C-alpha positions in Angstrom: -23.9 -14.2 17.1 -23.2 -14.5 13.4 -25.5 -12.8 11.0 -27.3 -14.5 8.1 -24.7 -12.8 5.8 -21.8 -14.4 7.7 -23.5 -17.8 7.6 -23.8 -17.5 3.8 -20.1 -16.7 3.5 -19.2 -19.8 5.6 -21.6 -21.9 3.5 -19.7 -20.8 0.4 -16.4 -21.7 2.1 -17.7 -25.2 2.8 -18.8 -26.0 -0.8 -18.4 -29.7 -1.5 -16.4 -31.1 -4.3 -17.2 -34.2 -6.2 -15.2 -36.2 -3.7 -17.2 -34.8 -0.8 -14.2 -32.9 0.7 -15.0 -29.5 2.1 -13.2 -26.7 3.9 -14.2 -25.5 7.3 -13.0 -22.6 9.4 -10.6 -23.7 12.2 -10.1 -20.1 13.3 -12.1 -17.0 12.5 -11.9 -13.7 14.4 -13.7 -11.5 11.8 -16.7 -9.5 12.8 -20.2 -10.0 11.3 -20.1 -10.5 7.5 -16.3 -10.7 7.4 -16.2 -7.3 9.1 -12.9 -5.6 10.0 -11.6 -2.2 10.9 -10.6 -0.6 7.7 -9.0 2.4 9.5 -6.3 0.7 11.5 -3.9 -2.3 11.2 -0.4 -3.6 11.8 2.4 -2.7 9.5 4.4 -5.4 7.5 7.3 -4.0 5.5 10.7 -4.7 4.1 14.0 -3.0 5.1 13.2 -0.1 2.8 9.8 0.6 4.4 8.9 3.9 6.1 9.9 2.5 9.5 12.3 -0.2 8.3 11.8 -4.0 8.4 8.8 -5.2 10.3 6.9 -8.5 10.5 3.7 -9.3 12.3 2.2 -12.5 13.6 -1.1 -13.6 15.1 -1.5 -16.5 17.5 -4.6 -18.7 17.2 -5.9 -22.1 18.5 -7.4 -24.4 16.0 -11.0 -25.6 16.6 -11.1 -28.2 13.8 -8.5 -30.8 12.7 -7.6 -31.2 9.0 -5.3 -30.3 6.3 -4.3 -26.6 6.1 -6.2 -25.3 3.1 -6.7 -21.5 3.0 -6.3 -18.2 4.7 -8.4 -15.1 4.3 -7.3 -11.7 5.7 -7.9 -8.0 4.9 -4.9 -6.2 3.4 -3.7 -3.2 1.5 -0.3 -2.0 0.1 1.3 1.4 0.3 2.1 3.1 -3.0 4.7 5.9 -3.3 6.4 3.9 -6.0 6.5 0.7 -3.9 5.8 -2.8 -5.2 2.5 -4.4 -4.1 3.8 -8.0 -4.4 5.7 -10.3 -2.0 3.6 -10.7 1.1 4.9 -13.9 2.7 2.4 -15.8 5.0 3.9 -18.6 7.1 2.0 -21.1 9.3 4.2 -21.8 12.3 4.1 -23.8 15.5 3.8 -22.1 18.8 6.9 -22.0 21.0 6.0 -20.8 24.5 3.8 -18.0 23.1 6.3 -17.1 20.4 6.2 -18.1 16.7 8.1 -21.4 16.3 9.1 -23.7 13.5 7.8 -23.1 10.1 5.1 -25.6 8.8 4.2 -24.1 5.5 4.4 -20.8 3.7 2.5 -19.1 0.8 2.9 -15.9 -1.1 0.3 -13.2 -1.9 0.9 -10.8 -4.8 -1.0 -7.9 -6.3 -2.3 -6.5 -3.1 -4.5 -3.4 -3.7 -2.9 0.0 -3.2 -4.6 1.9 -0.4 -3.7 5.2 -1.9 -6.0 4.9 -4.9 -7.5 1.4 -5.3 -8.9 0.4 -1.8 -9.2 3.1 0.8 -10.1 0.6 3.5 -8.3 -2.5 2.2 -9.8 -5.6 0.7 -10.1 -9.3 1.6 -7.4 -11.5 0.1 -7.2 -15.3 0.0 -4.2 -17.5 -0.1 -4.3 -21.2 -0.9 -2.2 -23.7 0.9 -0.9 -27.0 -0.5 -3.4 -29.1 1.5 -0.6 -31.3 2.9 0.1 -29.8 6.3 -1.8 -31.1 9.3 -3.6 -28.7 11.7 -4.8 -30.3 15.0 -7.8 -29.1 17.0 -6.8 -27.7 20.4 -3.3 -26.9 19.2 -1.9 -23.3 19.1 -0.3 -21.9 15.9 0.9 -18.6 14.5 0.2 -17.0 11.1 3.4 -15.0 10.4 3.4 -12.2 7.8 6.6 -10.7 6.3 7.6 -8.9 3.2 9.8 -10.7 0.6 10.6 -7.5 -1.1 12.8 -4.7 0.5 10.6 -1.8 -0.5 7.1 -3.2 -0.1 4.9 -2.0 2.7 1.6 -3.6 3.7 -1.2 -3.1 6.2 -2.9 -6.1 7.8 -6.2 -4.7 9.2 -7.6 -5.4 12.6 -10.9 -7.2 13.4 -13.8 -4.9 14.4 -15.0 -6.8 17.5 -13.3 -7.9 20.7 -11.5 -11.1 20.3 -8.3 -11.0 22.4 -5.2 -12.7 21.1 -1.4 -12.5 21.2 0.1 -10.5 18.4 3.8 -10.5 17.6 5.5 -7.3 16.2 9.0 -8.0 15.1 11.4 -5.1 14.4 14.1 -3.3 16.4 11.8 -3.6 19.5 10.4 -7.1 18.9 7.8 -8.5 21.3 4.4 -10.1 21.7 1.4 -8.1 22.9 -2.2 -8.9 23.8 -4.5 -7.1 21.4 -8.2 -6.8 22.2 -8.9 -6.5 18.5 -6.1 -8.3 16.7 -5.4 -8.6 13.0 -8.4 -10.2 11.3 -7.9 -13.8 10.0 -9.8 -16.8 8.9 -7.9 -20.1 8.6 -9.6 -23.0 6.8 -8.8 -26.7 6.9 -10.1 -29.8 5.1 -11.2 -32.3 7.8 -10.9 -36.0 7.3 -8.2 -35.7 4.7 -5.2 -36.9 6.7 -4.5 -39.6 4.2 -3.9 -37.0 1.5 -5.9 -37.0 -1.7 -8.0 -34.3 -3.3 -8.7 -31.1 -1.4 -11.5 -28.6 -2.2 -11.2 -27.0 -5.5 -9.5 -23.5 -5.3 -12.2 -22.0 -7.5 -14.9 -22.9 -5.0 -12.9 -21.7 -2.0 -12.1 -18.4 -3.6 -15.8 -17.6 -4.0 -15.9 -17.0 -0.2 -13.8 -13.8 0.1 -15.4 -12.4 -3.1 -18.9 -13.0 -1.8 -17.9 -11.5 1.6 -16.4 -8.4 0.0 -19.6 -7.9 -2.1 -21.8 -8.2 1.0 -19.6 -5.9 3.0 -19.9 -3.3 0.3 -23.6 -3.8 0.1 -24.0 -3.3 3.8 -22.0 -0.1 3.8 -24.1 1.4 0.9 -27.3 1.0 3.0 
């Protein structure tokens, strides 16, 4: 059962614009109040990473139809002179429990360095174009890869049981069932299949900031 804090976060995510369009979560495996496990995650890195090139992907089934609008996920970057830009997130079709054709991609930059900026990562938000359809009951993948050879990122796991298939793609590629997979919220704008205005980015971006503040407040108690 979601806490009041989580309900407030979702309410912020659903802020209406002047046209009445609003974003809703079509997939959300975070724990209460956007909780996640800040001590462990999956590695995403370029060819120059500690363990070479590795990508990761999470399978999810949409619960709401609409235009792909936003993703929220907990991340950090490794320092050691490495860049903290160039995390490529791609929404993909499902192809027999494997990531399939690309539907849309977006780029996240300026990920916090775990070494001195965020010991347990932070929530980051990526805005989609609002033109790609997501259909309730359909399975998709969110695929994470590094655009930069030397970059190395951690995508943190959720902190409660929510089994899902996770793809790890390196020299020993495969998909595995994780009881606590990488944490992810995917938002859509329902009823916007004809195009037009999507929720204002400024309103949507308040959600992860509010969630991060509440998570910090809960830890300080």
